[in-house]
Backbone atoms as SQL, in Angstrom:
CREATE TABLE atoms (id INTEGER PRIMARY KEY, chain TEXT, resi INTEGER, resn TEXT, atom TEXT, x REAL, y REAL, z REAL);
INSERT INTO atoms VALUES
  (1, 'A', 1, 'MET', 'N', 137.573, 13.793, 124.979),
  (2, 'A', 1, 'MET', 'CA', 136.234, 14.034, 124.571),
  (3, 'A', 1, 'MET', 'C', 135.388, 14.050, 125.823),
  (4, 'A', 2, 'SER', 'N', 134.440, 14.968, 125.919),
  (5, 'A', 2, 'SER', 'CA', 133.491, 15.065, 127.045),
  (6, 'A', 2, 'SER', 'C', 132.089, 14.935, 126.567),
  (7, 'A', 3, 'ARG', 'N', 131.264, 14.374, 127.408),
  (8, 'A', 3, 'ARG', 'CA', 129.815, 14.282, 127.117),
  (9, 'A', 3, 'ARG', 'C', 129.108, 15.161, 128.135),
  (10, 'A', 4, 'LEU', 'N', 128.430, 16.127, 127.642),
  (11, 'A', 4, 'LEU', 'CA', 127.687, 17.085, 128.505),
  (12, 'A', 4, 'LEU', 'C', 126.206, 17.013, 128.126),
  (13, 'A', 5, 'GLY', 'N', 125.560, 16.005, 128.668),
  (14, 'A', 5, 'GLY', 'CA', 124.155, 15.781, 128.326),
  (15, 'A', 5, 'GLY', 'C', 124.034, 14.703, 127.301),
  (16, 'A', 6, 'PRO', 'N', 122.864, 14.121, 127.170),
  (17, 'A', 6, 'PRO', 'CA', 122.627, 13.043, 126.188),
  (18, 'A', 6, 'PRO', 'C', 122.945, 13.405, 124.743),
  (19, 'A', 7, 'GLY', 'N', 123.799, 12.640, 124.099),
  (20, 'A', 7, 'GLY', 'CA', 124.074, 12.894, 122.696),
  (21, 'A', 7, 'GLY', 'C', 124.928, 14.088, 122.371),
  (22, 'A', 8, 'ARG', 'N', 125.473, 14.725, 123.410),
  (23, 'A', 8, 'ARG', 'CA', 126.288, 15.938, 123.169),
  (24, 'A', 8, 'ARG', 'C', 127.741, 15.645, 123.530),
  (25, 'A', 9, 'SER', 'N', 128.567, 15.583, 122.533),
  (26, 'A', 9, 'SER', 'CA', 129.998, 15.280, 122.766),
  (27, 'A', 9, 'SER', 'C', 130.849, 16.489, 122.268),
  (28, 'A', 10, 'PHE', 'N', 131.784, 16.841, 123.105),
  (29, 'A', 10, 'PHE', 'CA', 132.631, 18.017, 122.799),
  (30, 'A', 10, 'PHE', 'C', 134.107, 17.646, 123.030),
  (31, 'A', 11, 'VAL', 'N', 134.927, 18.392, 122.356),
  (32, 'A', 11, 'VAL', 'CA', 136.376, 18.350, 122.512),
  (33, 'A', 11, 'VAL', 'C', 136.864, 19.702, 122.956),
  (34, 'A', 12, 'LEU', 'N', 137.768, 19.740, 123.914),
  (35, 'A', 12, 'LEU', 'CA', 138.334, 21.026, 124.349),
  (36, 'A', 12, 'LEU', 'C', 139.493, 21.361, 123.445),
  (37, 'A', 13, 'VAL', 'N', 139.423, 22.521, 122.819),
  (38, 'A', 13, 'VAL', 'CA', 140.501, 22.977, 121.898),
  (39, 'A', 13, 'VAL', 'C', 141.027, 24.296, 122.439),
  (40, 'A', 14, 'ARG', 'N', 142.275, 24.337, 122.766),
  (41, 'A', 14, 'ARG', 'CA', 142.931, 25.545, 123.288),
  (42, 'A', 14, 'ARG', 'C', 143.183, 26.521, 122.107),
  (43, 'A', 15, 'GLY', 'N', 142.729, 27.696, 122.238),
  (44, 'A', 15, 'GLY', 'CA', 142.940, 28.730, 121.244),
  (45, 'A', 15, 'GLY', 'C', 144.395, 29.248, 121.303),
  (46, 'A', 16, 'ALA', 'N', 145.035, 29.321, 120.154),
  (47, 'A', 16, 'ALA', 'CA', 146.422, 29.812, 120.059),
  (48, 'A', 16, 'ALA', 'C', 146.510, 31.270, 120.460),
  (49, 'A', 17, 'ASP', 'N', 145.443, 32.028, 120.168),
  (50, 'A', 17, 'ASP', 'CA', 145.524, 33.494, 120.408),
  (51, 'A', 17, 'ASP', 'C', 145.085, 33.894, 121.829),
  (52, 'A', 18, 'ASP', 'N', 144.156, 33.135, 122.429),
  (53, 'A', 18, 'ASP', 'CA', 143.678, 33.559, 123.749),
  (54, 'A', 18, 'ASP', 'C', 143.980, 32.573, 124.868),
  (55, 'A', 19, 'GLY', 'N', 144.504, 31.405, 124.541),
  (56, 'A', 19, 'GLY', 'CA', 144.891, 30.440, 125.578),
  (57, 'A', 19, 'GLY', 'C', 143.705, 29.792, 126.287),
  (58, 'A', 20, 'MET', 'N', 142.501, 30.110, 125.891),
  (59, 'A', 20, 'MET', 'CA', 141.305, 29.520, 126.519),
  (60, 'A', 20, 'MET', 'C', 140.928, 28.215, 125.855),
  (61, 'A', 21, 'ALA', 'N', 140.330, 27.330, 126.665),
  (62, 'A', 21, 'ALA', 'CA', 139.855, 26.079, 126.156),
  (63, 'A', 21, 'ALA', 'C', 138.409, 26.301, 125.649),
  (64, 'A', 22, 'HIS', 'N', 138.199, 26.059, 124.386),
  (65, 'A', 22, 'HIS', 'CA', 136.886, 26.243, 123.806),
  (66, 'A', 22, 'HIS', 'C', 136.236, 24.853, 123.523),
  (67, 'A', 23, 'LEU', 'N', 134.943, 24.796, 123.701),
  (68, 'A', 23, 'LEU', 'CA', 134.222, 23.573, 123.429),
  (69, 'A', 23, 'LEU', 'C', 133.844, 23.544, 121.967),
  (70, 'A', 24, 'VAL', 'N', 134.277, 22.420, 121.280),
  (71, 'A', 24, 'VAL', 'CA', 133.973, 22.232, 119.907),
  (72, 'A', 24, 'VAL', 'C', 133.205, 20.927, 119.770),
  (73, 'A', 25, 'GLY', 'N', 132.108, 20.953, 119.089),
  (74, 'A', 25, 'GLY', 'CA', 131.324, 19.744, 118.887),
  (75, 'A', 25, 'GLY', 'C', 132.197, 18.683, 118.232),
  (76, 'A', 26, 'TYR', 'N', 132.006, 17.444, 118.656),
  (77, 'A', 26, 'TYR', 'CA', 132.873, 16.369, 118.153),
  (78, 'A', 26, 'TYR', 'C', 132.819, 16.240, 116.621),
  (79, 'A', 27, 'ARG', 'N', 131.624, 16.359, 116.014),
  (80, 'A', 27, 'ARG', 'CA', 131.517, 16.247, 114.554),
  (81, 'A', 27, 'ARG', 'C', 132.227, 17.403, 113.861),
  (82, 'A', 28, 'LEU', 'N', 132.122, 18.596, 114.408),
  (83, 'A', 28, 'LEU', 'CA', 132.845, 19.768, 113.861),
  (84, 'A', 28, 'LEU', 'C', 134.346, 19.608, 114.005),
  (85, 'A', 29, 'TYR', 'N', 134.746, 18.972, 115.128),
  (86, 'A', 29, 'TYR', 'CA', 136.201, 18.729, 115.364),
  (87, 'A', 29, 'TYR', 'C', 136.685, 17.744, 114.306),
  (88, 'A', 30, 'GLU', 'N', 135.962, 16.711, 114.054),
  (89, 'A', 30, 'GLU', 'CA', 136.317, 15.730, 112.991),
  (90, 'A', 30, 'GLU', 'C', 136.472, 16.407, 111.646),
  (91, 'A', 31, 'SER', 'N', 135.496, 17.237, 111.301),
  (92, 'A', 31, 'SER', 'CA', 135.568, 17.979, 110.032),
  (93, 'A', 31, 'SER', 'C', 136.771, 18.841, 109.901),
  (94, 'A', 32, 'GLY', 'N', 137.117, 19.503, 111.040),
  (95, 'A', 32, 'GLY', 'CA', 138.265, 20.328, 111.066),
  (96, 'A', 32, 'GLY', 'C', 139.541, 19.587, 110.890),
  (97, 'A', 33, 'LEU', 'N', 139.633, 18.403, 111.499),
  (98, 'A', 33, 'LEU', 'CA', 140.819, 17.576, 111.334),
  (99, 'A', 33, 'LEU', 'C', 140.971, 17.139, 109.866),
  (100, 'A', 34, 'ILE', 'N', 139.866, 16.742, 109.293),
  (101, 'A', 34, 'ILE', 'CA', 139.906, 16.310, 107.869),
  (102, 'A', 34, 'ILE', 'C', 140.338, 17.471, 106.968),
  (103, 'A', 35, 'GLY', 'N', 139.826, 18.671, 107.256),
  (104, 'A', 35, 'GLY', 'CA', 140.176, 19.845, 106.477),
  (105, 'A', 35, 'GLY', 'C', 141.594, 20.274, 106.610),
  (106, 'A', 36, 'GLY', 'N', 142.213, 19.958, 107.762),
  (107, 'A', 36, 'GLY', 'CA', 143.636, 20.201, 107.961),
  (108, 'A', 36, 'GLY', 'C', 144.055, 21.648, 108.201),
  (109, 'A', 37, 'GLU', 'N', 143.089, 22.532, 108.434),
  (110, 'A', 37, 'GLU', 'CA', 143.411, 23.963, 108.621),
  (111, 'A', 37, 'GLU', 'C', 143.756, 24.334, 110.077),
  (112, 'A', 38, 'GLY', 'N', 143.320, 23.472, 110.989),
  (113, 'A', 38, 'GLY', 'CA', 143.576, 23.759, 112.426),
  (114, 'A', 38, 'GLY', 'C', 142.640, 24.799, 112.997),
  (115, 'A', 39, 'ARG', 'N', 141.511, 25.033, 112.339),
  (116, 'A', 39, 'ARG', 'CA', 140.510, 26.021, 112.803),
  (117, 'A', 39, 'ARG', 'C', 139.220, 25.284, 113.088),
  (118, 'A', 40, 'TYR', 'N', 138.615, 25.622, 114.207),
  (119, 'A', 40, 'TYR', 'CA', 137.426, 24.875, 114.676),
  (120, 'A', 40, 'TYR', 'C', 136.381, 25.910, 115.180),
  (121, 'A', 41, 'LEU', 'N', 135.120, 25.639, 114.823),
  (122, 'A', 41, 'LEU', 'CA', 134.027, 26.483, 115.313),
  (123, 'A', 41, 'LEU', 'C', 133.588, 26.038, 116.677),
  (124, 'A', 42, 'ALA', 'N', 133.742, 26.892, 117.678),
  (125, 'A', 42, 'ALA', 'CA', 133.415, 26.565, 119.044),
  (126, 'A', 42, 'ALA', 'C', 131.931, 26.901, 119.276),
  (127, 'A', 43, 'VAL', 'N', 131.389, 26.363, 120.371),
  (128, 'A', 43, 'VAL', 'CA', 129.952, 26.574, 120.658),
  (129, 'A', 43, 'VAL', 'C', 129.691, 28.028, 121.002),
  (130, 'A', 44, 'CYS', 'N', 130.683, 28.815, 121.361),
  (131, 'A', 44, 'CYS', 'CA', 130.494, 30.251, 121.643),
  (132, 'A', 44, 'CYS', 'C', 130.415, 31.080, 120.365),
  (133, 'A', 45, 'GLY', 'N', 130.609, 30.426, 119.215),
  (134, 'A', 45, 'GLY', 'CA', 130.533, 31.101, 117.898),
  (135, 'A', 45, 'GLY', 'C', 131.891, 31.567, 117.377),
  (136, 'A', 46, 'ARG', 'N', 132.912, 31.438, 118.164),
  (137, 'A', 46, 'ARG', 'CA', 134.250, 31.853, 117.750),
  (138, 'A', 46, 'ARG', 'C', 134.913, 30.737, 116.920),
  (139, 'A', 47, 'THR', 'N', 135.637, 31.158, 115.873),
  (140, 'A', 47, 'THR', 'CA', 136.463, 30.241, 115.133),
  (141, 'A', 47, 'THR', 'C', 137.847, 30.239, 115.819),
  (142, 'A', 48, 'VAL', 'N', 138.225, 29.069, 116.299),
  (143, 'A', 48, 'VAL', 'CA', 139.412, 28.915, 117.117),
  (144, 'A', 48, 'VAL', 'C', 140.571, 28.345, 116.291),
  (145, 'A', 49, 'LEU', 'N', 141.706, 29.051, 116.309),
  (146, 'A', 49, 'LEU', 'CA', 142.900, 28.479, 115.753),
  (147, 'A', 49, 'LEU', 'C', 143.558, 27.663, 116.847),
  (148, 'A', 50, 'ALA', 'N', 143.697, 26.377, 116.653),
  (149, 'A', 50, 'ALA', 'CA', 144.156, 25.487, 117.738),
  (150, 'A', 50, 'ALA', 'C', 145.631, 25.739, 118.079),
  (151, 'A', 51, 'ALA', 'N', 145.920, 25.759, 119.363),
  (152, 'A', 51, 'ALA', 'CA', 147.275, 25.796, 119.859),
  (153, 'A', 51, 'ALA', 'C', 147.859, 24.386, 119.641),
  (154, 'A', 52, 'ALA', 'N', 149.156, 24.245, 119.897),
  (155, 'A', 52, 'ALA', 'CA', 149.771, 22.909, 119.792),
  (156, 'A', 52, 'ALA', 'C', 149.027, 21.947, 120.720),
  (157, 'A', 53, 'MET', 'N', 148.757, 20.758, 120.224),
  (158, 'A', 53, 'MET', 'CA', 147.956, 19.801, 120.991),
  (159, 'A', 53, 'MET', 'C', 148.668, 19.343, 122.250),
  (160, 'A', 54, 'ALA', 'N', 149.994, 19.599, 122.371),
  (161, 'A', 54, 'ALA', 'CA', 150.689, 19.299, 123.580),
  (162, 'A', 54, 'ALA', 'C', 150.450, 20.302, 124.706),
  (163, 'A', 55, 'ALA', 'N', 149.846, 21.453, 124.350),
  (164, 'A', 55, 'ALA', 'CA', 149.589, 22.507, 125.330),
  (165, 'A', 55, 'ALA', 'C', 148.387, 22.090, 126.214),
  (166, 'A', 56, 'GLU', 'N', 148.481, 22.441, 127.494),
  (167, 'A', 56, 'GLU', 'CA', 147.393, 22.125, 128.419),
  (168, 'A', 56, 'GLU', 'C', 146.179, 22.955, 128.013),
  (169, 'A', 57, 'PRO', 'N', 144.973, 22.453, 128.283),
  (170, 'A', 57, 'PRO', 'CA', 143.780, 23.137, 127.824),
  (171, 'A', 57, 'PRO', 'C', 143.561, 24.598, 128.321),
  (172, 'A', 58, 'GLY', 'N', 143.949, 24.890, 129.531),
  (173, 'A', 58, 'GLY', 'CA', 143.686, 26.225, 130.088),
  (174, 'A', 58, 'GLY', 'C', 142.220, 26.322, 130.585),
  (175, 'A', 59, 'ARG', 'N', 141.823, 27.502, 130.964),
  (176, 'A', 59, 'ARG', 'CA', 140.477, 27.713, 131.496),
  (177, 'A', 59, 'ARG', 'C', 139.435, 27.582, 130.369),
  (178, 'A', 60, 'VAL', 'N', 138.273, 27.030, 130.714),
  (179, 'A', 60, 'VAL', 'CA', 137.209, 26.916, 129.707),
  (180, 'A', 60, 'VAL', 'C', 136.596, 28.270, 129.445),
  (181, 'A', 61, 'CYS', 'N', 136.406, 28.600, 128.205),
  (182, 'A', 61, 'CYS', 'CA', 135.747, 29.872, 127.798),
  (183, 'A', 61, 'CYS', 'C', 134.407, 29.967, 128.469),
  (184, 'A', 62, 'ARG', 'N', 134.183, 31.110, 129.093),
  (185, 'A', 62, 'ARG', 'CA', 132.900, 31.281, 129.821),
  (186, 'A', 62, 'ARG', 'C', 131.725, 31.342, 128.827),
  (187, 'A', 63, 'LEU', 'N', 131.938, 31.876, 127.656),
  (188, 'A', 63, 'LEU', 'CA', 130.874, 31.895, 126.638),
  (189, 'A', 63, 'LEU', 'C', 130.506, 30.484, 126.187),
  (190, 'A', 64, 'CYS', 'N', 131.505, 29.662, 125.965),
  (191, 'A', 64, 'CYS', 'CA', 131.222, 28.248, 125.629),
  (192, 'A', 64, 'CYS', 'C', 130.396, 27.576, 126.693),
  (193, 'A', 65, 'ARG', 'N', 130.857, 27.740, 127.942),
  (194, 'A', 65, 'ARG', 'CA', 130.187, 27.134, 129.063),
  (195, 'A', 65, 'ARG', 'C', 128.760, 27.671, 129.182),
  (196, 'A', 66, 'ALA', 'N', 128.555, 28.941, 128.981),
  (197, 'A', 66, 'ALA', 'CA', 127.199, 29.542, 129.050),
  (198, 'A', 66, 'ALA', 'C', 126.241, 28.915, 127.990),
  (199, 'A', 67, 'GLN', 'N', 126.766, 28.577, 126.848),
  (200, 'A', 67, 'GLN', 'CA', 125.938, 28.007, 125.801),
  (201, 'A', 67, 'GLN', 'C', 125.360, 26.643, 126.204),
  (202, 'A', 68, 'LEU', 'N', 126.012, 25.999, 127.146),
  (203, 'A', 68, 'LEU', 'CA', 125.581, 24.655, 127.575),
  (204, 'A', 68, 'LEU', 'C', 124.608, 24.668, 128.693),
  (205, 'A', 69, 'THR', 'N', 124.383, 25.832, 129.317),
  (206, 'A', 69, 'THR', 'CA', 123.502, 25.939, 130.431),
  (207, 'A', 69, 'THR', 'C', 122.045, 25.818, 129.932),
  (208, 'A', 70, 'PRO', 'N', 121.275, 24.916, 130.493),
  (209, 'A', 70, 'PRO', 'CA', 119.846, 24.708, 130.007),
  (210, 'A', 70, 'PRO', 'C', 119.003, 25.940, 130.349);
């Protein structure tokens, strides 16, 4: 889990289809885990199907990163 600014916590989730690490809000990540579908809404707006959690994160999605720029 990463904190990028006050009160903002994110989890990096590697997309199974693009191999990119997408930033998912911690609360949305929790909801996704509870739902059990393996799909998470990233800050870039993309719904990410998670790769195996053993996979390395890969490069961070530039659209996710751009959403965090003040």
